[in-house]
C-alpha positions as CSV (number, residue, x, y, z in Angstrom):
1,M,23.9,-3.9,60.9
2,S,23.1,-7.3,62.3
3,E,20.0,-9.4,62.1
4,V,19.3,-8.8,65.8
5,F,19.4,-5.1,65.4
6,D,16.9,-5.2,62.7
7,H,14.6,-7.2,64.8
8,Y,15.2,-4.7,67.7
9,V,14.3,-1.6,65.5
10,K,11.1,-3.2,64.3
11,D,10.2,-4.3,67.9
12,V,10.6,-0.8,69.4
13,R,9.4,1.5,66.6
14,H,6.6,2.8,68.6
15,H,8.2,2.9,72.1
16,E,8.3,5.9,74.2
17,I,10.4,6.7,77.2
18,T,9.1,7.4,80.8
19,I,11.3,8.4,83.7
20,L,9.9,6.9,86.9
21,R,12.8,7.9,89.2
22,D,15.8,10.1,88.7
23,D,17.8,10.7,91.9
24,G,21.5,10.7,91.2
25,V,22.6,7.1,90.2
26,Y,19.2,5.8,91.4
27,R,17.2,5.7,88.4
28,H,14.1,3.8,86.9
29,V,13.5,4.3,83.3
30,R,10.7,2.6,81.4
31,F,10.5,2.3,77.5
32,G,7.6,0.8,75.9
33,K,4.6,1.2,73.6
34,P,1.9,3.2,75.3
35,G,-1.2,1.1,76.3
36,T,0.7,-2.4,76.2
37,N,3.3,-4.3,78.0
38,N,4.4,-6.0,74.9
39,M,8.3,-5.6,74.6
40,R,8.3,-3.2,77.5
41,I,11.8,-2.4,78.8
42,E,12.8,-1.5,82.4
43,V,16.2,-0.1,83.2
44,I,17.1,0.4,86.9
45,T,20.4,1.7,88.2
46,W,21.8,2.0,91.6
47,P,25.5,2.5,92.8
48,G,27.7,0.4,90.7
49,H,24.9,-1.6,88.9
50,L,22.5,-1.5,86.1
51,C,19.6,-4.0,85.6
52,Y,17.8,-4.5,82.3
53,A,14.4,-6.3,82.7
54,G,11.9,-7.1,80.0
55,D,10.4,-9.7,77.5
56,M,14.0,-10.6,76.6
57,G,15.2,-11.5,80.0
58,T,16.9,-10.0,83.0
59,Y,20.6,-9.0,83.2
60,V,22.5,-7.2,85.9
61,F,25.8,-5.4,84.9
62,T,28.5,-3.9,87.2
63,R,31.4,-1.8,86.5
64,L,31.2,1.9,87.3
65,E,29.5,3.9,90.2
66,D,27.2,5.4,87.4
67,M,26.6,2.6,85.0
68,F,24.9,5.0,82.5
69,E,28.5,6.4,82.1
70,F,29.8,2.9,81.1
71,F,27.0,2.2,78.5
72,R,26.5,5.8,77.2
73,R,27.2,6.2,73.5
74,S,30.1,8.5,72.7
75,Q,29.4,11.4,70.5
76,G,29.8,10.5,66.9
77,Y,29.6,6.7,67.9
78,P,27.4,4.8,65.5
79,V,23.9,3.7,66.7
80,G,23.9,0.0,67.4
81,A,27.7,-0.4,67.3
82,I,28.3,-2.4,70.5
83,D,31.2,-4.7,71.7
84,F,28.9,-7.4,73.1
85,R,31.8,-9.5,74.5
86,Y,33.2,-6.6,76.4
87,W,29.8,-5.8,77.8
88,A,29.2,-9.5,78.6
89,E,32.3,-9.3,80.9
90,K,30.5,-6.9,83.0
91,V,27.3,-9.1,83.7
92,D,27.0,-9.8,87.2
93,A,23.8,-12.0,86.9
94,Q,22.1,-13.3,83.8
95,D,18.7,-14.7,82.9
96,C,18.1,-18.3,83.8
97,V,16.2,-19.0,80.4
98,N,18.2,-16.7,78.1
99,P,21.7,-16.5,79.4
100,V,24.4,-14.2,77.8
101,T,25.7,-17.0,75.5
102,E,24.2,-20.1,74.0
103,F,25.3,-23.2,72.3
104,S,25.9,-22.7,68.7
105,H,25.2,-25.6,66.2
106,E,26.9,-23.6,63.4
107,L,30.1,-23.0,65.5
108,F,30.2,-26.7,66.6
109,R,30.0,-27.9,63.0
110,E,32.7,-25.3,62.0
111,H,35.2,-26.4,64.6
112,V,34.6,-30.2,63.9
113,M,34.9,-29.8,60.2
114,N,38.2,-27.8,60.6
115,Y,39.5,-30.5,62.8
116,I,38.8,-33.1,60.2
117,N,40.4,-31.1,57.3
118,D,43.4,-30.5,59.3
119,G,43.7,-34.1,60.6
120,V,43.6,-35.8,57.2
121,E,45.5,-33.3,55.2
122,Y,49.0,-34.9,55.6
123,E,47.8,-38.6,56.3
124,T,48.4,-41.0,53.6
125,G,45.4,-43.2,52.6
126,W,42.8,-40.5,53.3
127,T,41.5,-40.2,49.7
128,P,38.7,-37.7,48.9
129,E,36.2,-40.6,48.8
130,K,37.3,-41.9,52.1
131,V,37.3,-38.3,53.6
132,N,33.7,-37.8,52.4
133,A,32.7,-41.1,53.9
134,L,34.2,-39.9,57.1
135,K,32.1,-36.7,57.0
136,D,28.9,-38.5,56.3
137,V,29.5,-40.7,59.4
138,V,30.2,-37.5,61.5
139,E,27.1,-36.0,60.1
140,S,24.8,-38.9,61.3
141,D,26.7,-40.0,64.5
142,V,27.9,-36.5,65.9
143,F,25.8,-33.7,64.1
144,G,22.7,-35.8,64.5
145,W,22.8,-35.2,68.2
146,L,23.1,-31.4,68.1
147,D,19.5,-30.9,69.0
148,D,20.1,-32.9,72.2
149,G,22.2,-30.1,73.3
150,E,25.9,-29.3,74.0
151,H,26.7,-32.1,76.5
152,A,25.3,-34.8,74.3
153,S,27.1,-33.4,71.1
154,F,30.5,-33.4,72.9
155,C,30.0,-36.8,74.3
156,R,29.2,-38.2,70.8
157,L,32.4,-36.3,69.6
158,R,34.5,-37.9,72.3
159,D,33.2,-41.4,71.5
160,F,33.6,-41.2,67.8
161,E,35.8,-43.5,65.8
162,Y,35.9,-44.3,62.2
163,E,38.6,-46.1,60.3
164,G,41.1,-45.2,63.0
165,F,40.1,-41.4,63.0
166,E,39.2,-40.0,66.4
167,F,38.7,-36.6,67.9
168,T,41.8,-36.6,70.2
169,D,42.3,-33.7,72.5
170,I,40.0,-31.5,70.7
171,E,38.7,-28.5,72.6
172,F,36.9,-25.5,71.4
173,N,34.3,-23.0,72.5
174,A,31.0,-23.5,70.6
175,H,29.1,-20.7,72.3
176,K,27.9,-17.4,70.6
177,M,26.1,-14.3,72.0
178,C,22.4,-15.1,72.7
179,F,19.8,-13.3,70.6
180,H,18.1,-12.0,73.7
181,F,21.2,-10.6,75.3
182,E,22.2,-8.7,72.1
183,W,18.7,-7.4,72.0
184,A,18.7,-6.4,75.6
185,C,22.1,-4.5,74.9
186,Y,20.6,-2.5,72.0
187,A,17.8,-1.5,74.4
188,I,20.1,-0.3,77.0
189,Q,21.9,1.9,74.6
190,Q,18.7,3.4,73.1
191,V,17.1,3.9,76.6
192,I,20.2,6.0,77.7
193,D,20.1,8.0,74.5
194,E,16.5,8.7,75.0
195,Y,17.0,9.5,78.6
196,D,19.7,12.0,77.7
197,K,17.6,13.6,75.0
198,L,14.6,14.1,77.5
199,K,16.9,15.5,80.2
200,D,18.3,17.9,77.8
201,V,14.8,19.1,77.0
202,L,13.7,19.2,80.7
203,T,16.8,21.2,81.6
204,S,17.0,23.6,78.8
205,P,16.2,27.2,79.8
206,V,12.7,28.4,78.6
207,P,13.1,31.3,76.1
208,T,11.5,34.6,77.1
209,N,10.0,37.1,74.8
210,T,11.9,40.3,74.5
211,I,9.8,43.4,73.8
212,H,11.8,46.1,71.8
213,D,10.8,49.8,71.7
């Protein structure tokens, strides 16, 4: 399982579920450690919508009339196995600080290095030494700006030139799923699991004692 899932499991190991409202598709479910607000999760639904709110941000999803049906884990489906990109397509509103996706330094580096390797592969004159020198310049003149954000990094890439080598017509997506969004998705899945378990307990018939002669 992913590193995010490992963090999630550790963060909520003492959480308990509380159903605050349960009126058809109008629900308010709280999942948290008793006596503290730390890492507390709120899941609220109304027709066609589900809102997750908590320390990891706020996300609103829309897809089905009953969004518990959309997110509910199918029988036999592994805990934590989530198609994040598919769920992300159903996001109607996202947190302003922790959006669904975020700029990834690793993906940016990977795409740029692939472009370099492909660009010099069949070009004469690009000796291994010259390619290494090119990569050193890219490291300082482009990758050195990654901490300044996506816009600055792409601007440096667009303006780059070394010994006639330029990043011409290069386009790629350097975004990955945000840690906070994935954490929230795990929370939604577990909240619905815990809700279903509690509902089963509350609606199960109470056994009666039978007296035999």
